[in-house]
N, C-alpha and C positions, 0 to 999 in steps of 0.2 A: 529296265523299264524307267521312263522318266518319272520324276517325283514332282508333283504339282506344288508341293510345299517349298521346294527350293526356289529362292528368290535371288536373282543376280542384281547387283547395283547398276544404276544407269551410268553411261559413259563408256570410255574405252578401257583397255587393259584390265579385263575382268579375270580373276584367278579361279581356276578349277583345281580343287585339292582332294577330290574323292571320285570314285566311280559313279556315285549317285549324282553328283553335280555334272559329270561328263555326260551321262546318259540324258539328263534333262537338257543340257545345252545342245546336244546333237539332235534331239527331237524337235528343237525350236528352229534349227536352220544352220547356216554356215558358221564356222568357228573363227572368223576374222575378228581380231582384237582380243581373243581369249589367250590366257597363259595357263597351260596345263602343267601343273607342278607336282612332280614326283608321284604320278599315278601309274600303276601297272596296267597297261592297255593290251597285254598279250591276249586277253580274251575278248577284245573289242575290234578284231580285224575287220569283220564285216561292216561295222559302223564306220571305221576309218576309211575303208575303200569306197563307201557310199556317200561320204560327207565331204563338202568343200572345206578344206583346211587352209586355204590361202590366207595369209595374214595372221595365222596363229603361231604361237611359240610353244614348243614342247620341251620342258625342262626335266631331264632325268626320267623320262617315261619309257619303260620297257615296252617294245612292240615286236610283233613278228616281222621278219625281213621284208615280206611283200607289202605290209602296211607301212613300214618305215620308208620304203622306196617311193610309194605313192604319195605320202605326206610331203616328202622332200620335192617330188615332182610338182606338187601343187604350189610350191613356193613357200611353205611354212619353214620356220627355223626350228631345227631339231638339235638339242643338246643331249646326247645319249647318256645313259647311266655310266658312271665310272666304275670299272670292276675293281675288286679286291681292296675296297676302302672300308674301314670299320665304322664309317658314318655316311650319311646321305647329304651331299652338299646342297641339294635342291629341295630339301624337305619343306613341306607345307605347314607344319605345326611345330609347337614346342615339344620338348622331351617330357616323358613321364618318368617317375622313379623306377617303375617296372622295366621300362625300356633301357635306361642307362645301366641298371643293375642286373640285366638278364644274364643268367649263368652264374649268379652269385653262389649257388650251391657248390659249384666246383672251385670257388675261390675268386676273390675280387679281380685278380689279374686276368681272368677270362671274360670279364664283362665288356660291353661296348665302351663304357666310360674309360676303363683302364687301357683298352686297345687303342682308343682314339688318342689318349695322352701319349702312348708309346709311338704312334705314327707321328704326332706333332714333334716329339723329341727327335725323331729320326730325320725330319724334313725341315725343321725351322731354320737351320743354319746352312743348308746345302745350296742355297742360291737358285733353286729350281723354280722358275716362274710358274710352272704348272701347279706345283704344290701350294705356292702362295696364292694363286688364283682360286684354287679349291677352298682354301681357308676363307678368303674374302667372300666368295659366293655363299658359303655356308653361313657366315656371320650376318650377311645381308638378309638371307632367308629367315634367320632367327629374329632379327630386328623387325622384319615385316610381320612375322607371326605374333611377336610380342605386342606390337601396336594393335593388331586385330583383336587380341585377347583383352586389352586394357581399355578399349573404347568405352568412355563414360564412367570408368572406375575412379574412385577416390583412393589414391595410392599413397600409403605412408611407408617410407623406407625405414628399415631398422638396420643400423650399421653397428658392427662390433667385432671383436677379435675372434680368431679361430681357436685360441688357446683356452677359452672358457670351458671348463670340464663339466660333463654331466655329474649330477649328484651334489653340486655346489649350490649355495644360496643365490649366487649371481645367475647361474643357469636357470634356476626356478623363477627368479624375478624377470628375466628376459622372456620366459615362456608365458608368464602371467601377462606381461605387456602385450605379447602377440595375441593372446586370447582376448584381452580387453579391446584392443583395436579392432579385431575381427568382429566382435559382438557389437561394436559401435558402427559397423557398416563400412569400415575401411578395408581395402585390399592391402595386405601386408606383403611387402617386397623386401627381400634381403639379398646379400651377396651369394646365397645359396650353398654356403659351405658348412663346416662344423662349428662348434662353439656357440657364440651368441647368435649367429645366423640360424643354426639348427633350432635353437631354443625358441626363437621368435616364430619360425615356421611351425614348430610343434604346437605352440600356443594357438596359432590360427587353426591348425588341424583339430585341436581339442575344443574349439569354440562351440560346436553344436551339442556337445555332451554335457552331462551334469559336471559340476566342479570337481567331484571326487575322481573323475576319470583322469584328469591331469596329474593328480598326486600319484595315482597308481602307475601311470605311464612313466613318471619321473623315477619311481622306485625301480621299475624294470630296466630303464636305460642306464641307471647308475651302476649296474653290474659291468658295463663296458664304458668307463668314463671318457675314453679318448679313442680317436682313430689310430693312434699308435699304441701298441706295436702291430695290431691286426685290424686293417680296414674291414676285412670280411666279418669278423665278430662284431665290430662296431655297427656295420650296416645291417647285419642280421637282427640285432636287437631292435633297430628301428622298424624293420619289416614285421617283427613280432608284435610291436605296438599296433601297426596298421592292420594286422590280421585279427587281433583281439578286438579292436574298435574300428571296423571298416567304415567307409563313407564319411570321413572326417571333413572338416572345413577346408576351404580353398585358400591358397596363397601362392606367391611367385618366388622362385629362387633364380638368381642370375649369377652363376659361377663362371669360372674360366679354366680352360686347360693350360693357360699360362702358369697358374698355380695348381697344376694337375696332381701334385703330391698331396693336396688337400681334396678329399673326395666330396662330391655333392651330398647334401643331406636328403633323406627320403621323405621328408614331411611337406615339402612344397609340391603341390600336385602338378604344377606347370613349371618346367625348368628350361630357362633360356641360357644354354651354355655356349660360350664363345671361345674362339681361339685368341682373338686380340683383346688383351686386357683393357686397353685404353677405350675401345669401343664399348666394352662391357661396363666400365666404371661410369663413363659419361651417360650411357643409356639408362643405367639404373637410377642415377640421381635425377636426370631429366624427366624420367617418368614418375618420380615421387612427387606428384603435383599437390598433395595435401600435406607435405612436410616430411622431415627426416628426423629420426631419433638416433643420436650417437651414443652408444654404450661404451664403456671403457674398452680401449683397444690400444694398439701400438702404431707402427708406421703407416700401415694401410688405412686405418681409421682416421689418423691425422690427415693423410692425403685426401680422404673423402670429405672431411670437414671443409677444407679449403677449395676442393673441386666444386663443392656445392656453394660455398660463399662467393666465389667469383661471379657467376651469373646473377646471384642475388644482389651483389654490390653494383654491377653494371645494369641490372634489370634487362639482361639480354634475352630472357625467356618470358618477359612480362614482369608483373609485380613480384616482389620477393616472397618466397614460401617459408613457412616456419622451420626453424632449426632448434632442436632441443638437445643439449649436452647433459648427460646423466653422470653424476658422481663429482661433486665439487672438488674434492681433494685430488682426484685423478687429473682433472682438466685445468686445475689452477696450480698444482704443486708438482705432481709426477710428470705430466706432459702438459705444460701451461698453454694450451691452445686457446682457452677462453679469453685471457686478456687481449690477445691479438685479434681474435674474432670481434670482441666488443669494441676495440679501437677502430677496426675497419668499419663497423656498422655505425659508429657515432655520426650523428647529424645526417644520416641517410635514411630512406624509407625502411631499409632492412633492420634498423635498430629496434623496431617494434616486432620483429619476427625472429629474434634470437633469445634464447633463454637457457639458464643453467639451473639444474635442479639437483637436490641431494640424493634422491632415490628414484628408482625406476617407476615406482608407484605414482610419482608426481608427473610423469611425462604425458599421459593422456590429457590431464587437465591443462597442462601448459600448452599443448597443441591446440586444444579447444579454445583457450583464451586468446592466443595469438590469431587464430582464424577469425574470431569475432571482432578483433580490433580493426579500425579503419586504416 
């Protein structure tokens, strides 16, 4: 039955991502200009036979053979589902933790996340244009879904290394940062993996609860400090937190199967997982429109600092956005990225948008201060 509450945007190229939206669109007339994205239409044969589908595009939609033949005869473009894939290249939304970790009770290696990484490992170097096309379609669908999710959001990126262990003061500090940012109305976005990334997503998840909840969750998680040697035990501890405290706050994780040996964390409620790491890196930083906090990290975090500095330097995405580096000793002595960043920013508008702070507790105020400055 059509749903009168469903509203489609004006213009062409309108996406249909659910049966509810499909039923509403069919009730209103022909489907020209619609893109039906990964919707199971096997129970909608009568509607498809009765509807003018000329000018529509069907992306990975299962149909009965007679319906598929009629739709093609209408002149619609049909990209059929691809069998025996551990992922849906045409998906209309982001992943949830439950989806990526389905089957965790039998071991992480049985989950869609692990199976997708295994497929990637098998196909990334074989030169098969079909496999590379599937990866590209999937990643473009993820980017589309991520943009839809973040419309109007004030996004703060939190970057940091995967090696930060549960049960440490550094992990707790990153979690408190995520909680503070979420309570201030920001959408926390991370690289979606373990360590500092998990801690920030955990903090955002804890934001709606009383402060004591985070302390209890940290104690529970500390029993499994790292995803090595057992991703299964590490992930189950996170789902135990989610079970004890359901309906936590929202945040975004943007991981990659390029680093598939690092599992995604279960505290980001929306997970935009990519195959191509360069697309993931640039997309994460570009969508952090309210600034980025860089916690101590190694090569990956250093890369992210300068990936973010470049568009701020050239103002290729508009005015520069805030960049906060946390831990003076780390960024001036151990990995001295700060002197170079400050030198780049000198006498440019971005000079007012970079800051170095001693502790993670100072980061929210630094972000707020730089956002207020002209």
